[in-house]
All heavy atoms as an XYZ file, in Angstrom:
703
protein
N      35.158     66.132    -11.560
C      35.064     65.559    -12.882
C      33.859     64.641    -12.906
O      33.803     63.619    -12.229
C      36.354     64.770    -13.194
C      36.279     63.997    -14.454
S      37.787     63.180    -15.021
C      39.048     63.471    -13.845
N      32.886     64.919    -13.779
C      31.702     64.075    -13.891
C      32.059     62.687    -14.383
O      32.901     62.529    -15.258
C      30.793     64.786    -14.922
C      31.279     66.186    -14.905
C      32.753     66.144    -14.596
N      31.439     61.660    -13.780
C      31.622     60.279    -14.251
C      30.393     59.493    -14.011
O      29.552     59.786    -13.220
C      32.841     59.664    -13.531
C      32.634     59.456    -12.070
C      33.896     58.862    -11.422
O      35.028     59.175    -11.862
N      33.741     58.089    -10.386
N      30.282     58.427    -14.806
C      29.110     57.486    -14.719
C      29.642     56.069    -14.992
O      30.535     55.895    -15.759
C      28.057     57.766    -15.772
C      27.474     59.138    -15.797
C      26.419     59.264    -14.689
N      25.683     60.515    -14.785
C      26.176     61.698    -14.477
N      27.365     61.801    -14.016
N      25.415     62.758    -14.622
N      28.951     55.102    -14.346
C      29.215     53.691    -14.669
C      27.958     53.128    -15.311
O      26.826     53.481    -14.912
C      29.580     52.909    -13.409
C      30.990     53.236    -12.936
C      31.504     52.270    -11.906
N      32.907     52.599    -11.598
C      33.648     51.887    -10.836
N      33.148     50.800    -10.212
N      34.897     52.221    -10.583
N      28.182     52.217    -16.229
C      27.057     51.586    -16.969
C      27.457     50.210    -17.405
O      28.633     49.919    -17.623
C      26.625     52.462    -18.180
C      27.741     52.591    -19.185
C      25.389     51.908    -18.821
N      26.477     49.301    -17.493
C      26.703     47.955    -17.970
C      26.431     47.907    -19.483
O      25.400     48.394    -19.929
C      25.761     46.963    -17.207
O      26.055     47.071    -15.819
C      25.995     45.541    -17.682
N      27.338     47.291    -20.206
C      27.206     47.197    -21.655
C      26.043     46.278    -22.029
O      25.994     45.110    -21.621
C      28.503     46.619    -22.284
C      29.720     47.488    -21.945
C      28.334     46.408    -23.787
C      29.655     48.889    -22.523
N      25.062     46.793    -22.761
C      23.900     46.031    -23.121
C      24.021     45.344    -24.499
O      23.355     44.341    -24.735
C      22.658     46.925    -23.136
N      24.857     45.858    -25.386
C      24.995     45.239    -26.702
C      25.476     43.784    -26.571
O      26.448     43.527    -25.879
C      25.979     46.015    -27.564
O      25.447     47.244    -27.946
N      24.758     42.903    -27.239
C      25.067     41.449    -27.085
C      26.456     41.109    -27.594
O      26.947     40.018    -27.216
C      23.976     40.626    -27.737
C      23.881     40.759    -29.232
C      22.763     39.923    -29.794
N      22.698     40.063    -31.230
C      21.887     40.923    -31.897
N      21.007     41.604    -31.186
N      21.932     40.993    -33.187
N      27.046     41.896    -28.426
C      28.406     41.682    -28.905
C      29.430     42.538    -28.171
O      30.608     42.539    -28.545
C      28.529     41.857    -30.433
C      27.646     40.873    -31.182
C      28.216     43.280    -30.818
N      28.988     43.249    -27.147
C      29.901     44.131    -26.441
C      30.241     45.360    -27.255
O      29.517     45.753    -28.182
N      31.373     45.998    -26.934
C      31.794     47.159    -27.661
C      32.732     46.748    -28.834
O      33.935     46.995    -28.791
C      32.512     48.152    -26.740
C      31.602     49.068    -25.949
C      32.409     50.003    -25.088
C      30.684     49.867    -26.881
N      32.160     46.065    -29.773
C      32.926     45.583    -30.927
C      32.297     46.091    -32.193
O      31.074     46.270    -32.261
C      32.975     44.048    -30.942
C      33.693     43.505    -29.760
N      35.052     43.539    -29.636
C      33.247     42.995    -28.616
C      35.401     43.031    -28.461
N      34.318     42.681    -27.813
N      33.038     46.304    -33.207
C      32.610     46.680    -34.555
C      31.502     47.715    -34.587
O      31.764     48.863    -34.269
C      32.247     45.436    -35.334
N      30.315     47.301    -34.948
C      29.205     48.287    -35.124
C      28.883     49.063    -33.876
O      28.769     50.267    -33.912
C      27.972     47.531    -35.678
C      26.821     48.497    -36.058
C      25.799     47.740    -36.881
N      24.756     48.679    -37.280
C      23.658     48.929    -36.593
N      23.447     48.316    -35.436
N      22.799     49.791    -37.029
N      28.670     48.403    -32.723
C      28.388     49.159    -31.491
C      29.487     50.177    -31.164
O      29.205     51.311    -30.770
C      28.229     48.091    -30.395
C      27.781     46.906    -31.142
C      28.546     46.945    -32.458
N      30.754     49.790    -31.323
C      31.864     50.701    -31.032
C      31.833     51.885    -31.989
O      32.046     53.023    -31.574
C      33.194     49.950    -31.158
N      31.560     51.646    -33.286
C      31.487     52.733    -34.218
C      30.345     53.699    -33.927
O      30.506     54.919    -34.003
C      31.356     52.143    -35.650
N      29.179     53.121    -33.588
C      28.041     53.990    -33.250
C      28.278     54.821    -32.021
O      27.975     55.990    -31.984
C      26.779     53.123    -33.077
C      26.201     52.463    -34.331
C      25.124     51.487    -33.935
C      25.675     53.493    -35.277
N      28.894     54.205    -30.995
C      29.189     54.901    -29.796
C      30.216     56.000    -30.025
O      30.087     57.131    -29.566
C      29.611     53.951    -28.684
C      29.793     54.617    -27.357
C      28.709     55.063    -26.642
C      31.064     54.822    -26.802
C      28.870     55.711    -25.415
C      31.227     55.470    -25.629
C      30.130     55.890    -24.909
N      31.305     55.692    -30.729
C      32.377     56.642    -30.987
C      31.796     57.845    -31.756
O      32.187     59.003    -31.506
C      33.481     55.985    -31.776
N      30.917     57.579    -32.694
C      30.316     58.633    -33.498
C      29.474     59.582    -32.565
O      29.515     60.796    -32.674
C      29.420     58.057    -34.580
C      28.808     59.068    -35.505
C      27.985     58.429    -36.589
C      27.319     59.480    -37.437
N      26.482     58.884    -38.535
N      28.745     58.955    -31.653
C      27.894     59.746    -30.717
C      28.793     60.615    -29.811
O      28.478     61.762    -29.521
C      27.013     58.840    -29.877
N      29.937     60.037    -29.389
C      30.861     60.784    -28.529
C      31.450     61.956    -29.297
O      31.518     63.113    -28.812
C      31.977     59.878    -28.001
C      33.031     60.713    -27.298
C      31.421     58.804    -27.042
N      31.884     61.697    -30.535
C      32.529     62.739    -31.364
C      31.559     63.860    -31.715
O      32.022     64.969    -32.042
C      33.068     62.110    -32.632
N      30.266     63.609    -31.624
C      29.291     64.692    -31.922
C      29.214     65.754    -30.856
O      28.594     66.780    -31.049
C      27.900     64.076    -32.133
N      29.870     65.518    -29.723
C      29.865     66.475    -28.592
C      31.191     67.185    -28.518
O      32.226     66.616    -28.827
C      29.590     65.746    -27.285
C      28.250     65.085    -27.224
N      27.093     65.825    -27.046
C      27.853     63.799    -27.320
C      26.055     65.024    -27.070
N      26.509     63.790    -27.225
N      31.139     68.468    -28.069
C      32.387     69.235    -27.987
C      33.210     69.009    -26.740
O      34.059     69.781    -26.411
C      31.831     70.685    -28.012
C      30.505     70.600    -27.344
C      29.952     69.256    -27.757
N      32.903     67.912    -26.004
C      33.660     67.602    -24.787
C      34.462     66.337    -24.953
O      34.113     65.466    -25.746
C      32.673     67.458    -23.557
C      31.920     68.741    -23.303
C      31.777     66.290    -23.721
N      35.542     66.250    -24.229
C      36.389     65.076    -24.229
C      35.786     64.052    -23.286
O      35.439     64.342    -22.151
C      37.797     65.447    -23.794
O      38.576     64.305    -23.582
N      35.629     62.810    -23.765
C      35.107     61.740    -22.936
C      36.090     60.560    -22.969
O      36.552     60.185    -24.053
C      33.695     61.269    -23.398
C      33.205     60.097    -22.574
C      32.733     62.435    -23.364
N      36.381     60.009    -21.812
C      37.242     58.832    -21.751
C      36.404     57.691    -21.124
O      35.446     57.960    -20.398
C      38.496     59.124    -20.905
C      39.243     60.256    -21.642
C      40.633     60.579    -21.199
N      41.606     59.559    -20.948
C      42.434     59.033    -21.855
N      42.358     59.403    -23.112
N      43.341     58.143    -21.498
N      36.811     56.471    -21.432
C      36.079     55.294    -20.997
C      37.078     54.253    -20.473
O      38.144     54.094    -21.059
C      35.181     54.743    -22.133
C      34.327     53.567    -21.631
C      36.016     54.379    -23.326
C      33.258     53.130    -22.643
N      36.703     53.567    -19.414
C      37.511     52.515    -18.825
C      36.645     51.272    -18.580
O      35.454     51.404    -18.244
C      38.064     52.929    -17.485
O      38.745     54.145    -17.517
N      37.217     50.119    -18.744
C      36.548     48.874    -18.349
C      36.732     48.698    -16.854
O      37.811     48.909    -16.314
C      37.118     47.691    -19.116
C      36.396     46.376    -18.803
C      36.939     45.285    -19.683
C      36.327     43.934    -19.304
N      36.880     42.861    -20.110
N      35.661     48.344    -16.165
C      35.672     48.127    -14.724
C      35.802     46.625    -14.440
O      35.035     45.827    -14.964
C      34.415     48.683    -14.070
C      34.409     48.401    -12.565
C      34.294     50.215    -14.334
N      36.825     46.270    -13.662
C      37.051     44.875    -13.296
C      37.152     44.840    -11.769
O      37.950     45.570    -11.178
C      38.344     44.354    -13.905
O      38.274     44.516    -15.343
C      38.551     42.885    -13.603
N      36.347     43.965    -11.140
C      36.323     43.823     -9.719
C      36.115     45.195     -9.006
O      36.754     45.474     -8.000
C      37.602     43.157     -9.189
C      37.722     41.717     -9.684
O      36.685     41.069     -9.863
O      38.853     41.289     -9.927
N      35.263     46.021     -9.609
C      34.926     47.321     -9.026
C      35.938     48.434     -9.270
O      35.762     49.554     -8.806
N      37.047     48.117     -9.961
C      38.113     49.104    -10.205
C      38.177     49.429    -11.672
O      38.301     48.540    -12.555
C      39.487     48.548     -9.714
C      40.592     49.546     -9.977
C      39.402     48.197     -8.242
N      38.149     50.745    -11.987
C      38.269     51.175    -13.384
C      39.681     51.003    -13.886
O      40.630     51.403    -13.172
C      37.830     52.642    -13.535
N      39.843     50.442    -15.063
C      41.154     50.230    -15.668
C      41.665     51.478    -16.348
O      41.125     52.616    -16.178
N      42.626     51.297    -17.205
C      43.258     52.401    -17.949
C      42.234     53.013    -18.926
O      41.668     52.300    -19.730
C      44.474     51.883    -18.722
C      45.335     52.953    -19.316
C      46.026     53.855    -18.313
O      46.352     53.367    -17.221
O      46.182     55.049    -18.603
N      42.021     54.308    -18.881
C      41.017     54.910    -19.778
C      41.551     55.114    -21.198
O      42.731     55.260    -21.432
C      40.735     56.283    -19.138
C      41.975     56.608    -18.362
C      42.563     55.288    -17.940
N      40.630     55.068    -22.152
C      40.908     55.370    -23.562
C      39.945     56.439    -24.042
O      38.910     56.689    -23.399
C      40.815     54.126    -24.465
C      41.793     53.028    -24.015
C      39.394     53.566    -24.461
N      40.270     57.072    -25.149
C      39.393     58.053    -25.715
C      38.102     57.377    -26.187
O      38.195     56.419    -26.997
C      40.070     58.758    -26.879
C      41.153     59.734    -26.468
C      40.611     60.924    -25.630
O      39.499     61.389    -25.852
O      41.360     61.302    -24.743
N      36.963     57.838    -25.770
C      35.702     57.211    -26.120
C      35.326     57.488    -27.588
O      34.449     56.783    -28.113
C      34.619     57.663    -25.152
N      35.933     58.457    -28.206
C      35.629     58.729    -29.606
C      36.484     57.885    -30.572
O      36.340     57.994    -31.766
C      35.857     60.241    -29.886
N      37.307     56.972    -30.019
C      38.178     56.172    -30.863
C      37.588     54.739    -30.961
O      37.547     54.031    -29.944
C      39.581     56.100    -30.212
O      40.311     55.032    -30.787
N      37.210     54.331    -32.150
C      36.682     52.991    -32.362
C      37.718     51.938    -31.950
O      37.390     50.985    -31.253
C      36.244     52.768    -33.836
C      35.809     51.337    -34.053
C      35.138     53.727    -34.222
N      38.963     52.139    -32.324
C      40.018     51.193    -31.974
C      40.241     51.154    -30.479
O      40.432     50.081    -29.913
C      41.299     51.515    -32.712
C      41.285     51.285    -34.225
C      42.631     51.684    -34.832
C      40.980     49.818    -34.529
N      40.195     52.323    -29.816
C      40.318     52.368    -28.385
C      39.191     51.602    -27.679
O      39.421     50.857    -26.756
N      37.964     51.806    -28.182
C      36.786     51.098    -27.589
C      36.931     49.609    -27.784
O      36.706     48.862    -26.848
C      35.504     51.600    -28.250
C      35.107     53.034    -27.962
C      33.939     53.467    -28.834
C      34.733     53.187    -26.477
N      37.292     49.186    -28.957
C      37.425     47.739    -29.208
C      38.572     47.160    -28.390
O      38.498     45.988    -27.941
C      37.624     47.496    -30.714
C      36.336     47.807    -31.493
S      36.505     47.662    -33.267
C      36.866     45.945    -33.477
N      39.603     47.951    -28.148
C      40.744     47.498    -27.363
C      40.459     47.249    -25.904
O      41.198     46.609    -25.217
N      39.348     47.845    -25.416
C      38.937     47.637    -24.016
C      38.557     46.184    -23.775
O      38.679     45.680    -22.655
C      37.726     48.529    -23.673
C      37.982     49.990    -23.490
C      36.627     50.707    -23.273
C      38.909     50.254    -22.327
N      38.056     45.513    -24.792
C      37.565     44.145    -24.635
C      36.329     44.081    -23.799
O      36.072     43.103    -23.132
N      35.517     45.112    -23.846
C      34.245     45.165    -23.062
C      33.186     44.307    -23.730
O      32.796     44.584    -24.863
C      33.783     46.575    -22.887
N      32.753     43.316    -23.027
C      31.739     42.380    -23.520
C      30.363     42.688    -22.957
O      30.243     43.521    -22.059
C      32.106     40.936    -23.100
C      33.471     40.490    -23.629
C      33.535     40.311    -25.145
O      32.459     40.071    -25.750
O      34.611     40.361    -25.702
N      29.335     42.036    -23.497
C      27.972     42.154    -22.989
C      27.989     41.878    -21.474
O      28.565     40.884    -21.009
C      27.075     41.192    -23.702
C      25.697     41.112    -23.091
N      24.718     42.020    -23.367
C      25.113     40.229    -22.222
C      23.621     41.733    -22.711
N      23.849     40.657    -22.008
N      27.402     42.771    -20.710
C      27.341     42.597    -19.240
C      28.467     43.166    -18.481
O      28.432     43.262    -17.229
N      29.575     43.578    -19.168
C      30.704     44.203    -18.476
C      30.311     45.600    -18.086
O      29.519     46.275    -18.757
C      31.939     44.262    -19.370
C      32.629     42.924    -19.532
O      32.316     41.993    -18.747
O      33.495     42.805    -20.440
N      30.951     46.121    -17.033
C      30.722     47.484    -16.580
C      31.847     48.363    -17.101
O      33.008     47.945    -17.121
C      30.650     47.541    -15.040
C      30.270     48.901    -14.517
C      30.117     48.900    -13.020
O      30.929     48.217    -12.311
O      29.220     49.567    -12.524
N      31.489     49.569    -17.536
C      32.486     50.565    -17.960
C      32.242     51.855    -17.172
O      31.092     52.084    -16.695
C      32.451     50.820    -19.484
C      32.886     49.607    -20.255
C      31.080     51.297    -19.940
N      33.276     52.650    -17.129
C      33.149     53.963    -16.472
C      33.475     55.051    -17.520
O      34.498     54.966    -18.179
C      34.140     54.077    -15.301
C      34.018     55.360    -14.576
C      34.931     55.340    -13.332
O      34.519     54.787    -12.324
O      36.047     55.880    -13.442
N      32.584     56.019    -17.635
C      32.787     57.196    -18.527
C      33.125     58.366    -17.657
O      32.550     58.573    -16.596
C      31.500     57.471    -19.321
C      30.930     56.364    -20.163
C      29.532     56.739    -20.616
C      31.836     56.150    -21.372
N      34.019     59.255    -18.131
C      34.299     60.458    -17.407
C      34.740     61.529    -18.368
O      35.242     61.247    -19.464
C      35.285     60.273    -16.264
C      36.578     59.653    -16.668
N      37.648     60.398    -17.061
C      36.995     58.376    -16.704
C      38.677     59.631    -17.358
N      38.268     58.355    -17.159
N      34.550     62.765    -17.941
C      34.926     63.929    -18.723
C      35.396     65.030    -17.785
O      34.880     65.160    -16.662
C      33.708     64.450    -19.574
O      34.145     65.602    -20.304
C      32.561     64.808    -18.737
N      36.362     65.824    -18.205
C      36.787     66.955    -17.383
C      35.854     68.180    -17.461
O      35.943     69.098    -16.682
C      38.174     67.280    -17.936
C      38.127     66.878    -19.372
C      37.212     65.665    -19.388
N      34.909     68.150    -18.396
C      34.003     69.253    -18.628
C      32.853     69.275    -17.611
O      31.900     68.525    -17.717
C      33.431     69.186    -20.029
C      32.700     70.444    -20.441
O      31.948     70.961    -19.603
O      32.878     70.903    -21.589
N      32.992     70.109    -16.591
C      31.984     70.166    -15.519
C      30.686     70.780    -16.002
O      29.591     70.359    -15.627
C      32.567     70.919    -14.297
C      31.519     71.093    -13.225
C      33.779     70.226    -13.786
N      30.778     71.771    -16.873
C      29.567     72.527    -17.287
C      28.601     71.703    -18.087
O      27.416     71.657    -17.792
C      29.994     73.768    -18.076
C      30.612     74.853    -17.220
C      30.923     76.096    -18.019
O      30.150     76.444    -18.962
O      31.943     76.718    -17.697
N      29.048     71.046    -19.141
C      28.128     70.276    -19.987
C      28.349     68.753    -19.900
O      27.595     67.968    -20.465
C      28.301     70.658    -21.482
O      29.617     70.449    -21.861
C      27.913     72.105    -21.710
N      29.353     68.349    -19.117
C      29.718     66.965    -19.038
C      28.630     66.061    -18.497
O      28.436     64.929    -18.923
N      27.888     66.533    -17.483
C      26.832     65.739    -16.875
C      25.775     65.290    -17.895
O      25.425     64.117    -17.929
C      26.127     66.519    -15.725
C      27.048     66.893    -14.588
C      27.308     65.745    -13.630
O      26.624     64.706    -13.703
O      28.212     65.908    -12.792
N      25.310     66.220    -18.697
C      24.241     65.871    -19.652
C      24.817     65.013    -20.779
O      24.131     64.083    -21.235
C      23.606     67.148    -20.264
O      24.553     67.919    -20.922
N      26.048     65.221    -21.188
C      26.672     64.380    -22.208
C      26.807     62.951    -21.673
O      26.430     62.025    -22.381
C      28.031     64.952    -22.646
C      28.786     63.962    -23.486
C      27.858     66.246    -23.390
N      27.284     62.791    -20.480
C      27.469     61.460    -19.916
C      26.130     60.756    -19.740
O      26.015     59.564    -19.997
C      28.218     61.533    -18.603
C      29.689     61.939    -18.667
C      30.326     61.853    -17.298
C      30.486     61.130    -19.689
N      25.107     61.527    -19.340
C      23.773     60.930    -19.198
C      23.290     60.330    -20.546
O      22.772     59.233    -20.593
C      22.744     61.940    -18.707
C      22.937     62.278    -17.243
O      23.628     61.534    -16.520
O      22.376     63.308    -16.812
N      23.517     61.082    -21.610
C      23.097     60.631    -22.958
C      23.931     59.403    -23.374
O      23.378     58.425    -23.888
C      23.361     61.748    -23.953
C      23.037     61.365    -25.371
C      23.374     62.459    -26.380
O      23.196     63.659    -26.077
O      23.837     62.103    -27.482
N      25.218     59.397    -23.077
C      26.064     58.276    -23.484
C      25.787     57.023    -22.679
O      25.801     55.905    -23.194
C      27.527     58.677    -23.391
C      27.995     59.794    -24.350
C      29.415     60.207    -24.051
C      27.800     59.400    -25.792
N      25.471     57.177    -21.409
C      25.069     56.029    -20.566
C      23.783     55.398    -21.111
O      23.663     54.160    -21.191
C      24.891     56.476    -19.105
C      24.118     55.484    -18.297
C      26.259     56.734    -18.442
N      22.849     56.262    -21.499
C      21.575     55.724    -22.079
C      21.884     54.937    -23.348
O      21.326     53.876    -23.587
C      20.653     56.880    -22.337
C      19.226     56.463    -22.694
C      19.045     56.153    -24.197
O      19.723     56.774    -25.010
O      18.223     55.239    -24.484
N      22.810     55.419    -24.156
C      23.178     54.748    -25.397
C      23.811     53.364    -25.130
O      23.435     52.386    -25.745
C      24.125     55.647    -26.183
C      24.439     55.249    -27.626
C      23.201     55.237    -28.479
C      25.485     56.212    -28.186
N      24.726     53.324    -24.173
C      25.343     52.023    -23.861
C      24.400     51.045    -23.185
O      24.641     49.846    -23.195
C      26.586     52.232    -22.968
C      27.809     52.844    -23.635
C      28.895     53.106    -22.615
C      28.288     52.000    -24.783
N      23.311     51.574    -22.633
C      22.323     50.710    -22.000
C      21.359     50.079    -22.988
O      20.431     49.391    -22.594
N      21.577     50.313    -24.291
C      20.757     49.691    -25.341
C      21.633     48.691    -26.142
O      22.814     48.842    -26.150
C      20.232     50.770    -26.313
C      19.398     51.829    -25.644
C      18.658     52.703    -26.600
N      19.315     53.089    -27.795
C      19.544     54.350    -28.192
N      19.196     55.350    -27.455
N      20.139     54.590    -29.327
N      20.983     47.786    -26.830
C      21.709     46.856    -27.688
C      21.927     47.540    -29.039
O      21.093     47.484    -29.914
C      20.941     45.563    -27.857
C      21.756     44.501    -28.630
O      22.842     44.846    -29.160
O      21.267     43.370    -28.719
N      23.092     48.201    -29.179
C      23.380     48.967    -30.358
C      23.498     48.107    -31.602
O      23.301     48.561    -32.718
C      24.678     49.754    -30.170
C      24.621     50.817    -29.059
C      25.991     51.453    -28.891
C      23.544     51.841    -29.335
N      23.837     46.848    -31.443
C      23.949     45.927    -32.574
C      22.612     45.580    -33.167
O      22.470     45.172    -34.313
C      24.741     44.706    -32.220
C      25.321     44.031    -33.451
O      25.977     44.705    -34.252
O      25.104     42.803    -33.606
N      21.553     45.691    -32.351
C      20.196     45.295    -32.791
C      19.421     46.440    -33.417
O      18.379     46.258    -34.005
C      19.392     44.772    -31.591
N      19.977     47.683    -33.302
C      19.280     48.835    -33.815
C      19.468     48.972    -35.331
O      20.519     48.624    -35.864
C      19.772     50.116    -33.126
C      19.433     50.061    -31.642
C      19.624     51.377    -30.955
O      19.893     52.417    -31.601
O      19.555     51.388    -29.721
N      18.439     49.474    -36.011
C      18.558     49.634    -37.484
C      19.635     50.632    -37.825
O      19.897     51.578    -37.072
C      17.155     50.144    -37.886
C      16.522     50.647    -36.650
C      17.166     49.937    -35.492
N      20.266     50.425    -38.964
C      21.293     51.348    -39.474
C      20.616     52.678    -39.804
O      19.545     52.698    -40.316
C      21.993     50.767    -40.707
N      21.330     53.764    -39.449
C      20.690     55.055    -39.670
C      21.467     55.891    -40.520
O      21.344     56.914    -40.930
């Protein structure tokens, strides 16, 4: 199962606008993606990454590490690479599109 860890770059963490932008990006892909907040090197309970409420419920703040994973071996690697790049930017600072 492909997985990646990334540090949240958005200065407000995965709240409101960044969570909505990220969930929309996840939903644009035909693969299931789950996300967990990492605490002390251990990934917590995963939630659906396409769910804004699930993302906000993680309580992931700026500088926190999260883990993304998908059961899709064929296309999952490229999807996770794209999503990691997205979380590595300050989504709250980007212009509305």
